[in-house]
N, C-alpha and C positions, 0 to 999 in steps of 0.2 A: 616219538609221540607228537601229535599235532593238536592244535587248538581247534576250536569249532569252525574257524575259518580255513582250516586245512594248512595252516602255516606252521613250520617246525618250531617247536619250543626252544630248540637250541640257540635260535637267533637271539633270544631274549636273555641269554646267559651273560652275566656281568662279572668277568674275572677280576675287575677292580675290587670287588668285595673281598675276595680271597687274598689279593695282594696287600690291601691296606690293613686287613686284620692281621696278616702275617708280620707286618711292620709293627703294629701296635702291641702284639703279644710279645714279640722279640724284645721291644723296648722295655715292656713290663718286667720281663725276666732279668734284664740287666739292671733295671731300676732297683729291684729287691736287693741285689748284691751290693749296689753302690750305697744304698741307704744303710744297710747293715754294716758295711765297711766303714762308713763315716761315723756311725753311732758307736761302734766298738773299737775302731782304730786298728782292726785286724783284717788284712785282705783275705779273700777266699782262697783256700788251698786244697790241694788233693782232690778227693772224690767230689767235693762240692763244685769245684771249677770244671771237672770232667763232665758231670751231669748237665751243668749249664751249657757247656759247649755242645753236648749232643742235642739238647733241646733247641739251641739256636740254629744248628744245622738242619734239624728236621722241620722246624716251623718257619724261621726266617729264611732258610735256604730252599729246601725242597718244596714247601708249599707255595712259596713266592715264585719259585721257578715255574711251577705249573700255571700260576696266574699269568706270568709273562709269556709263556708259549701260547696260552689261549688268547692273550691280547694280540699277539702277532697274527693269529688266525682271524681276528676280528678287524684287522686292518687298522689297529690302533698303534701308531708309531710310538707315541709318548709312553703309554703304559707298558708296552712290550719292552722298550729299552730300559725304563726305570725299574720294573719288577725284576727283570733278569740281572740287571746291575746291582740291585740291592739284595737279591738272592745271593750273588757272589760275595757281597760285603758281609752279610750276616754268616754265611758259610765260613768265610775266612776268619771272622771274629770268633765263631764257635771253635774253629781249629786252634786259634790262639789260646782260648781258654782251656782246651784239652791239653795242649802242649804245656801251658803254664801249670796245670794241675798235675801232670806227670812229673814235671821238673820239681815242684815244691813238694810232692809226694815223696820223691827220691830223697830230698833234704831231710824231711821229717823222719823217714825210715832210718837214714843214716845216723841222725841224732839219737834216736831211741836205741839203736844197736850199740852205739858208743856208750850210752848211759848204762845199759845192761853189762857191758864189758867192764866198765869202770868199777862196778859193785862186786865184780866176781874174780878179778885177776890181781896180780901183784902190781905194786907201784911202778916198778921198772918197765915191765911189759906194758902196763897201762900207759906210761908216758909215751912209749913208742907208737902204740895204736892211736893214742890221742893225736899225735902229729899227723898220722896217715888220714884219720877221719876228718880232722879239721881241714886238711887239703881238699878232701872230697867235697866237704860242705862249702868251701870257698869256691871250688869249680862249679858246683851246682848254683850258688848264688850269683856267679858270673854269667852262668847260662840263663838264669832268670833275667839278669839285667839285659842280656842280648835280645831276649824275647820282647822286652819293653821297647828297645830301639827298633826292632823289626816291625813291631805292631804300629809304631808311630809312622814309619816309612810307608806302611800300607794304608793308614787312616788319612794322611794328608791328601793323596790324589782323590780319594772318595769324598773328601770335604769339598774340593773344587768341583768335582762332577755333580755332587748333590746340590750345590749352589746353582749350577746350570740347569739341572732338572727342575728345581723350584722356579727358577725364572721362566723356563719354557712352559711349565704347566700353567703359569698365570695366563698364558694365551689361550688356554682350553676352558678352565673353570677356576673357581676360587676356593676350593677345598684342598686339592692336592698341593697347591703352593705352601699352605700351612703345614701339611704333613711333611713335605720334603724339606721345607725350610727348618722345621723343628729338628729333623734328622741332621741337617747340616750343623746347626749349633750344638746338637748333642755330640757329634763326632769331634767338633773342636774341643769341647770340655773333656771328652773321654781321652783325647790325646794329651791334654794338659794334665789330667789326673795321673797319667803314667809317670810324670815327673815332678808333680806338685803335691801339695797337701790335700786333706780331705775335703776342702771347700769346693774343689772342682768336681768331686764325686756328688756333692749335694746339688750343685747347679745342673750337672748332667742328669741326675735323677729327676729334678723338676722338669727339665725339658723332655725327658723320656715320658713323664706323665702326661704332658701335653701331646706328644706323639700318640699315645694311647687314646686320649680324648678325641683328637681330630680324627684318628683312624676309625673309631667306633661310630662317630657321627657320619663321616663319608661312607662307611660301609652300609650304614642304615639307609642313607640317601640313595645310594645305588641299588640297594636291594629292593627298596620301595619302588624305585624307577622301573627295575626289571619286571616286578610283579604287576605294576599297574600300568606301565607303559606311558607314564606321565611323570613330570617333575614336581612331585608332591612336596619334597623337602628341598630347600634352596641349597645351592652350592655347585650344581652341575648344569651345563647348558649355557651358562653366562660367564665369559672370561673376565679376569680383572682388567685386561686391556686387549685390544684388537691386535692380533699378530701383524696385520698389515701396517701398523704404525712403526714397525722396526725398520722399514726401508722401502724402496721402490723396486719393483721386480725388474731384474736385469733382462735386457732383450736377449741375451745369449744364454739361454738356460741349458745347463748340461744335459737335462733329461730330453730335451728336444733335439739337440745337435750332436749328442754323444753317441754311444753305442746304439745300434739298431736292434731294438728288442721289442717283442710284443708287450702291450700294456698288460699288467697283471695286478688287479686290485684285490685279489684273494688273500694275499699275505701282506703285512706291513713291510716297509723297506728296512733292512737290517744295517744300513751303512752307519748310522749313528751308534748302534750297539758295538759294532766292530771298532770304531774309533775310541769308544768309551773304554773297551778292554785293552786297546793299545796304550792308552793313557796310563792306566794302572800299572801294567807290566813294566813299561819303560821307566816310570817314576821310581818304582821299587828298586830297579837295577841301577838307576842313577845314584839313589842313596847308598847303595851297597858299593858302587864303584868308587865313590868319593870318600869312603872309609867310615861313614856314619854308622853302618852296621857292620859288625866284625865277622858275623857267621851267617850263612844263608840257610841255616836250619829251618827257620820259620818262614823265611821268604819263599822257599820253594812251595810251601803250602798255598800262600797267597797267590803266587804266580800260576800254579797249577789250576786253582779253582776259577780264577778269572780267565784262564785260557780255555777251560771247559765252556764257560759262557760264551766266549768268542766262537767256539765250535758251533753254537747254535746260530750265530750270525752267518756262518758259512752255510749252514743247512738251510736256513730261510732264503738266502740268496740263491741256493740251488732250486728251491721250490718256485722261486719267482722266475726261473730260466735265466738267471743272471750269472753266466759263467765267469765273468771277470771278477766280481766281488767274491764268489764262492772260492775261486782259486786264491785270490789275494788274502782273505782271512784265514784260509786253510794253511797257506804258507806261513803266515804270522804266528798261528797257533803252534805249528811244528817248530818254529824258530825259538819262541819263548819257552816252550816246554823243554827243549833240548838244552838251551842255555841255562835255565833254572836248575835242572838236575846235574848239569855239569858243574856248576858252581857249588851245588850241595856236595857233590863228591869231593871237589877240591878243598872246600872250607870245612867240612865236617869229618868226612872219612879219611882224608890225607892230612890237611891242615899243615902243610909245609910248602912255603912259597917256592923253594928251590926244586923240590920234588915235582910240584905241579908244573913248573916251567919246563923242566926236562921232559915230562910226559906229554905236554901240549905241542912241543916243537915238531914232532912228526905227524901231527893231525892235520888233515887237509879237508875235512868234510865241510868246513865253513865255506870253502870256495864255491861250492855248489849253490849256497844261499846267495852269494854274490851274483852268480850267473842268473839264478831265478828272479832276484831282485831287478836285474836288467830287463828280463822278460816282462815283468810287471810295468816297467817304465815304458816299454814299447806299446803294451796293451792300453796304457792310459794316455797316449798321445792325443787321442781325439775326444777326451772327456772335458777336463777343466784344469786350470793352473793349480788349484788346491790339490786335486788328486795327483797330478804329476809331481808336485812338490813333496807330497807325503811319500810317494814311492821313491823319489830321489833321497830323501832323508832315511828311508829304510834301507836303501842301497849304501849310504854312508854308515849306517848302523852295522850292516854286515861286513863291510870293509874294516870298521874299527875293532871288530871282534875276531879278526883273523889271528889265530894263535901264534903265528911267526913273528908278530910284533913283540919287541922286548917287553918284559914284564913291568919295568919301571914306567913305561909309557902306555901299556895296554889298558889298564883301568882308567887312566885319565882320558885317553881318547874314546874309550867305550862310554865313559860317564858323560862326556860332552855331547856325544852323538845321541845318547839316551835323553839328555835334557832337551835338545832341539826336537827330537821326535816326540817327546811329551807335549811340547808347546803346540806342534802342528796337529797332534791327535786331539788335543783339548779344543782347539779352534774347530777342527773337523767335526767333532761331536756337537758343538754348538750349532754350527752352520747347517749340517746335514739334518739335525733335529728340527730346527726352526723352518728350513725350507721344505721338509717333508710335511710338517703340520700345516703350513700355509699353501703347499703344493705350488709354490712359486719360489724363484731364486731371489729372496729378500736379503739374505747375508751374503756379501760378496764372496765368490769362489773363483773368480777370474774367468777370462775368455778361454776359448778352445785353443790349445797350443798349436794343433795341426788339424786342418779341416779333414773331415771323413773322406772326401774324394781324393785329397792329396795323400793321405795315408794309404788308401786303397791302390793308388798309382804306384807308390813306393813299394808296397808289398807284393804287387802283382808283377813288377819289373817288366812292364810292357806286354805281358802275356794276355791274350784275349780270352783263352779258355782257362778258367780257374779251377776246374775239376778234372782230375785225371779220368780218362775214359775207363770204365770198369771199377772205379774206386767205389767201394760199398759205402752207402750212407750209414752214418753213425747216430743212432738215437740216444746213446748214453754218453755224449761227448762232454757234458757239462762237468762231471767230476773227473774226466780223463787227464786233464792238465796236472791236477793234484796227484793222480796215480803216477805219472811220470816223475813228478817232483819227489814224492816219497821214496820211490825206488832209487832215484838219483842220489839223494842224500845218504841213503843207507849204503849204496855201493861205493861212493867216494869216501865215506867214513870207515869202511872196512878195507880200503884199498891197500893200506900199508901194514895190515895186521901181521902178515907172515914175517916181515922184516923186523918187526919190534915185538914179537910174540913173547919174548922173555921179559919185557918191560911191564911189571905188574901195574905201575902207575898208569901207563898208557891204556892197559886193559880196563882199569877202573873208569877211566875218563871216556873210553869209547862206548861202553855199554849203553848210556842214554842216547848217543847219536844213531846207533844202528836200531836199538829196540823201539824208540819213540817214533822215528820216521818210518822204518821198514815194517813194523808190526802194528803199533797203536794207530797211527794215522791212516795207514793202509787198510786196517780193519774198519775204520770209519768210512773210507772211500768204497769198500765193498757193500756196506750197508746202504750207502746213497745209490749205488748202481742198481741194487735190488729194487729200489723205489723207482729209479729211472726207466725200468722196463727194458733195458738193453737185451740184445739177442742172447748173450751168454751171461747176462746178470753179473754176479759178483765172483764168478769162478776164478778168474785170473788174479785180481787183487787179493782175494781171500787166501788163495794158495800161496802167493808171495809173502803175505803177512805171516803165515806159518812158517815159511822157509827162513825168513829173517829172524823170527823169534827163536827158531832152533839154532840157526847160525850163531846168535848172540850167546845162547846158553852153552854151546859146545866150544866155540872158538875163544870166547872171552871169559865168561863166568866159569866154564868148565876148567880152564887152566888155573883160575884163582882158587877153586876148591879142590883141584887135583882129582879129577875123575879117574876112576879105576879103569883098567883095560877092558873089564867086562862091560862097563857102562859105554865105553868107546865102541864096542861091537854093536850095541844096541843102536847107536847113532849110524853105524854103517849100513845096517838093514833099513833105517829110515831114509838114508841118503839114496839108496837104490830105489825105494819107492818114490822119492822125489823125482828122480830122473825119468822114471816111467810116466808119471803124472804129467811132468812138464812136456814130454813127447806128445801127449794128447793136446796140451795147451798150444804147442806149435801148430797143430793141425787147425785148432780153432782160430789162431792168429792168421792162418793162411786165407781165411774167409774175410778178414778184416782189412789190413793194409800192411805195407811192407815194414813200416817203423815198428809196429807191434810184433811182426814176425821176426825181425832182427833181434828185438829185445828178448823174445822167448828163446831164440837160438843161442844167443850169448849166454843167457842164464842157464841153458843146458850145460854149457862148458864150464860155467861157474860151479854148477852142482857136481860136475865130475871132479873139480878140484876139492869140493867139500868132501866128497866120497874118499878121495885120496888122502885127505888130511886126517880122516878117521882111522886110516890105516898107517898113518905116520909116514906117508909117501908124497907129500904135498909138493907140486911143482911151483915154487914161489913165484918166479918170473911170469909163468903163464897165468896164474891167478891175478897178479897185479895188472897185466895187460887186459885180461877180460873185464875186470872191474872198472878199469879206466874207459874201455870202449862202451861198457854198459852206462857209465855216467854221461858220456857224450851223446849217446842215443836218447837218454832220458831228457837232456836239456833241450834237444831239437824237438823231441816229442812234446814236451811241455809248451814250447813257444808255438809250434804249429797248431796243437790242440787249442791253445788259448786264442790265438788269431783267427783260426777258422771257425771257432765257436762264437766270437764276437760278431763277425761278419757272415752274411749268408753264403758268400762264395769261399771256395777253397784256395786261398792265396798261397799258402805254403803246402807243397804236396806231401802227403803221407804215403803215397805209392798205392798202385792199384792191387786189389786182392789177386793172389795167385790162383786160388780155387774160387769158383762161382757156382751158385746154385743152378742146377739143371731143372729149369721150370718147363713144364709141358705147356705147349701152345694149344690152348683150348679156346673154343669160341666163347666170347663174353656171354655171360648169362643175360637173359632178357630182364630188363629193368621192370619193376613192379608198376611203375607209373611214368608218365612223360617227364623229362627233365629239360631244363633250359639254363643256359649260361648267363649269369648276371651281367657280365661285361659286354654282352651283345644286345643291341637294341631289339633285334628279333626275339631274344629271350625274354625281355620284358613284355613285348607285345604278345607273346605266347601265353604267359602266365595271366596277363590282363584279360585276354579272351576267355581263358578257363574260369577266371573269377567272375567275370560278367555272365557266364553261362550257368552260374550257380554252383561252381566247383569249390572244393577246399584245397589249398595249396600250402606247401611249406615254403617259407620266405626267410631270408636273413634279416637281422635287425642290428642295431649297435650293441646288443648284449648277446642273447642266444637265439637260436632259430625258433620261429613262431609258425603256428597254423593260422591262416588268414582266410576269411570269407568276406565278400562284399556285402556292405549294408544294403545294397539294392535287392538282395536275395535273402530275406529272413530264413527261408528253409535251409539255406546253406549254414547258417549260424547254428541251427538245430543239429545239423550233421556233426558239427565239431564236438558237441557233447557225447554223441555215440562213438565218434572216432577215438576220443581220448578216454572213454568211460568216465567222464567228468560228472560229479554230482550236480544235479540240476539247480541246487541252492547257491552254487558258486558262480558269480557273475563273470561276464567277459567284457573286456575293455575295448575302446575304439582307438584306432591309430590314424593320425592325420600327418600332413607333410610339414606344417609349419605353424607357428603362433598366428601368423597373418591370416591364415585360413580360419582359425578360431575367432579372431577379431572380426572377420566379415560376418559371422553368425550373430554378432552383438549379443553375447550372453550377459546377464546382469551380475558381473563379477565386481568386487570391490577393488579399488586401486591397489590395496595391499596384496590381494590374490593376483592381479595382473602382473605386478612387479615381481612377485615371487616366481610366477610361471615363466616370465621372461629370463629370470636368473637360472632356472634349471632346464629350460627347454632351448634347443634340442639336447637330449642327453638320456642317461640311463635312469631317469626318474619318471614315476607315473603318479599323477595327482588325481585324487578322488574329489570331485566337485558335485554341486547340486544339479540334478536334472531339470530340464525345462523345455518349452517349446522351441528355444534356440537350436535344439539338436536337428529339428526339421530343416532349418536354414542351413545347418552344416552339411546336410546331405544324408543323414541317417535314415530318414523317411520311415518305411514300413518296419525297420528293425528296431524302432524306438523301444518296444516292449521286450526285446530279446537281448539287449545289451544293458549292462549295469543292473542296479536294483531298482525298486519302485521309485526311490527319490535321489539316487546318486549314480554317477557314471565316472569310470576311471579313464583318463586321457593319456595317450603316449604320443610323444613327438620324438622319434628316434633320430639320433645324430648319425644317419646313414644314407648316403646319396641314393643308392639303389631303392631302398624302402621309401624314401621321399618321392622319387620319380614314379614309383608304382602307385602310390597314394594319389599323386596328381592325375594319373591316368584313370584310376578306378573310382576315386572318391574315398570317403572314410572306410576303413577296414575294421572288422571285428577280429581281434587277434588274441591268442593265448599261446603259451609255450608249447613247442612241438615235441611232446613226450607223453606216453601214457600216464594218466593221472597217478601221482604218488612216486614216479621214477624220476631219475636225474634228468636235467635239462639236455637238450641236443646241442652240441658245440660244433658240429660238422654236418654238411648236407647228407653224407653217407649214413649218419646215424638216424636222420629223418626217414631216408629210404628204407633202411633195414627194419625200423621199428613200426612205421606207419605208412610205408609206401604202398601196401596193398589196400589201404583204406582211402587214400586221398587221390586227387586228380592230377596233381603235378608238384614239382619241386623246383624252386629257383636256386640253382647251385652257386655258392659263393665261397666255398672252401671253409677254412677255420673261422669260427665266430671270434668277434673282438674281445669278448669276456667269457668267463667260465660260469657266471652265475647270472640270474635274471635281474631285472630292473628293481629299484628300491621304490616301494609303494608308500605314498605320503597322503594321509587323510587331511584334507584342507577344508573340511566342512565347518570347522570352528575357528577358521583362520581370523576372522574379524574379531574374535574374543581374545586374540593374541596367542593362540596355541595351535600347534599342529601335532599329528600323531604319526609315528613311523609304524605302518601296518606290517611291512616286511622289509627287512634290510637286505639289499642286494648288492649290485656292483658299486654303487655310491655309498660310502659309509654313512651311517645314521648321524654321526658326529658332524660330518661335513654338511649335511642337509640342514641340521640344526644351526650351524654356524651361518649358512647362507640366509636362512630365515631371520635370524637375530639381526644380521647386517641390514637385510632389506627392511625389517621392522623399524630399526633405529633411524634409517634413512627417511622413512615415511613420517616419523614424528616431527 
């Protein structure tokens, strides 16, 4: 739905309303329980706790998660990170309430049953049962105590992170700091209340009431802002302090010297969210390893929920075409989930240190994490010291969790490594969040360890041709490294299953390793590849996810539950089907590269071993050899995919495709209109001649492609309306090459407007200003009545060399987006040709556009009154435009 100006109403959506209301309502739910417990002296138990937990998960968790996802799509770094982080907090706190409700409900049920038995049985029998039931009650009470300790271990990292969010939000506005600050204090007293008297519950309840009040006001302010497009209520648009006061921008910015990637302002950067999640997971493990928490029964819920949040960081890194962070956070999610569920099995299901130690001795799956961590270190050599240090500490973390380390030193080593990783992740959260808000490197992250050119030379090993001839291009390579990692972890974890198949403790411990990496994470990879639009989509990862899930069920869980021979025959039929399907996948891999072909070929042999195992004829040594080879292929595939995706060249060969498409050599179809190359001077001159002759041409800009007509030819501007089927009431803007060209026309602009325009030009911002005779001096001439409205005109100064030169040659151009009215923007010259080529006189070809959305339109008609309006939010976020204006206005005072 669009408004009267044709602008999509979705741009006016304010996910902050939903996010803050979710925080306020969740705090209100906890407030009611706290005040009731403080008044009566009785903690909530049973169904009351369970219902409260469900409501916290639905409101504070899921609703706030939606707000966070929408904030990421609005390029709002702070809100996206905060809302998804708090969604994990409320979800975990809700899970704790449910867990506690079930445990206390069990205690109550046991006591009631005991009381009934006491009234109906003999004294002697009653005495025996009393002993048994008292033991049961004691066990449940100890379980409840463990719940409190586990909850504290989860609340502490959220306290630290919530404080950071409150501080960072003060650089954006002065409502969110109060909301996040009240949450921070509330978490402190909620933790104290778990071990102290009722006074802490009262203080926590008062703070939760403040959260509700601040959240309601903030939501109202944002809602009014979204509806009226003006800051009617105070609190947003003006920060408590300028983020630039935190430091001086470093000359070596990781974003400018690091990975070579196309700028993407459609989604917020997820690096802070990824570090946020790492902080929580590692802190919980550190508490557990140092013995503060005796059981990981509740810890597994906290780690699983925060890992699900980290999976969204992986997903948005993928949407930003950032293969490095998509792989990094995906690897971390896999590691935390596996370790959490392994400790759950060890501390809850087995609960015997000697048995756990004997079961772990034969496990080698962790070694693949060590190798994958080394791959990440290589991938981060050309980023910054903080990123390399973080990856190095993750490498130390994987080494510390090697199961062959003696049990007496295992948890100490692992706990120390988790503590160091927590500190690095906490600093990473702060620095990435501040630096992304400021869009400058204000918080030190260190210089680039290895220059990009040096790393290229090292990886290329002196080779001049980086791509194998005939190697097929891969459009879905971003999640491919994670595909190899998930298969490698699953293969190495299952490597020694045959030799220890009689060890039930090993089988218990191995299930999370194979199931999580091979099935769950790989299922996520298949969904990502569907969106990536790869040639074969998610066929291979989805099929292998099914294979590993079936493998886990039969080889590990099946032995534990003692499947019948009839059930085993069912798996035999399934294994035969797997062999046939994998044969087709080998054919698909033949069109890709040799690494993928080798992987599918080895998997075919592994599936043969799986078939023989269903017939009780498993060749153990062959299976071990094939799984080991599969792991080696996967580690190389992960390294090559990551490096080749970071750089445009193919530094590590994946091997050329064995089979190639046989394309018929046909004559190129005749183009619907003349085309010219933007990199050639003759191309610019060709388009200039067409424009001077009254033609309409498609041209590149710093955002998306545009239709252009010379202001010397008013009739050409009228053609644009017919070409686009554009409503006559929608005005067309003018495009000039520089602010100096505008100064020469001497428009009567105020000093504030001039300074604001100098701050946003050249760039992806269009300013609406008052019309006047100065437009004739600018060169608009006879087109005066055909551009803009009766009293206003929109001016564009693109940050694009080609467009600037073209304006210098032709004079001011009347431009509008090169798409049929109401359809998506054109981001490649081929889209302009296919959609409008038969209606226009030429296209200046410049490949992919720099952005995926058009410019941000700012109404400056009332700038002298101290306000501007965002008519359309485009490639430059509205928040950033507002910050620029506030900074300029403060400097002018």
